[in-house]
N, C-alpha and C positions, 0 to 999 in steps of 0.2 A: 276335112269336109264331111262332117257327120251326116248332114241331110242327104247328100249325094250317096254316101255309103249306105245309108238306110234304104233309100229308094231302089238302089241297084239290087240289094239283097232281097227286098220285098217283092219286087216286080220283075226284074230282068234275069234273075238267076236261071240258067238253063235247066236246072233240076226241076223247075216248075212245069216245064214241058208246054208252055203256052206258045201259040203261033205268034208271028211278028205283029199281026193286026190286033190280036187280043192284048198282047203286051202293050202296044201303043195306046189302046183305049184305057187299059188299067192305069197306065202311067198318067195320062191326062186327068182322069178322074181322081187319082190319088193326089196329084198336085193341087187341083182345084179345091179338094175337100180338106186340105191340110191347113192348120192354123199358121204354119210357117212358110206359106207359099213364097213370100218375098225373100225369105232366107235361102230357099232352094235356088231361086234365080240369082241371088247375090253370090252364093257359092259357085254356081255354074259360071257366072261371069269371071269370078276370081280364078277358078281352076283353068278355064280356057285361056286366060291372059297370062298365066304363070308358066314361063318356059321350063321351069324345073319340075313341074308337077307331072307325075307319071300316070297317064291314062292306062297304060299297059298294066301296071300293077293294080290300079283301081278296078279294072274290068276282069282281071283274072288273078286270084290270090287264094290263100288257104280257106277263106270264108265263102267264096263264091266263084262261079265260072259263068261270066256273062259273054265274054268274047276273048278267045285266045289268039294271040298274034306275037310274032317276034319283033314287030315294028312299032315303035312309039308313034310314028306318024299315022299308021293304019289304025291304031287304037284311038287316037284323038279324033280321026275322021269318023270312026264308028260311034264314038261318044257324042259327037255333034249330031249325027244322024238319029240316034235314039233318044237323046236328052234335050238338045236345043231345038232342032228342027220341028218336033211336034209342038213345042210351046209356041213357036212362031206361027205355025199353021193354025193353031187353036186361038190365036190372037191374044196370048197371055204375056207376050213380050213385045 
């Protein structure tokens, strides 16, 4: 899921030091301004419906630290909170 991977690294990496509110605003702006907005939504739908996909590994790996947890379920819930819910609230899905 390259679009998800890119947006997580560009916006959500904890190394950036952004507040949760600033991060959410940057995320929505970046999705709206991307040429591949539909691709991001497609990837999110696919990843959230794939029981084998590891949100835990996507959110915390050698490239970035967005959210560290030992629970796959917790990682998925966090991903929903930061990636899907803002799109719904902005009326983009």
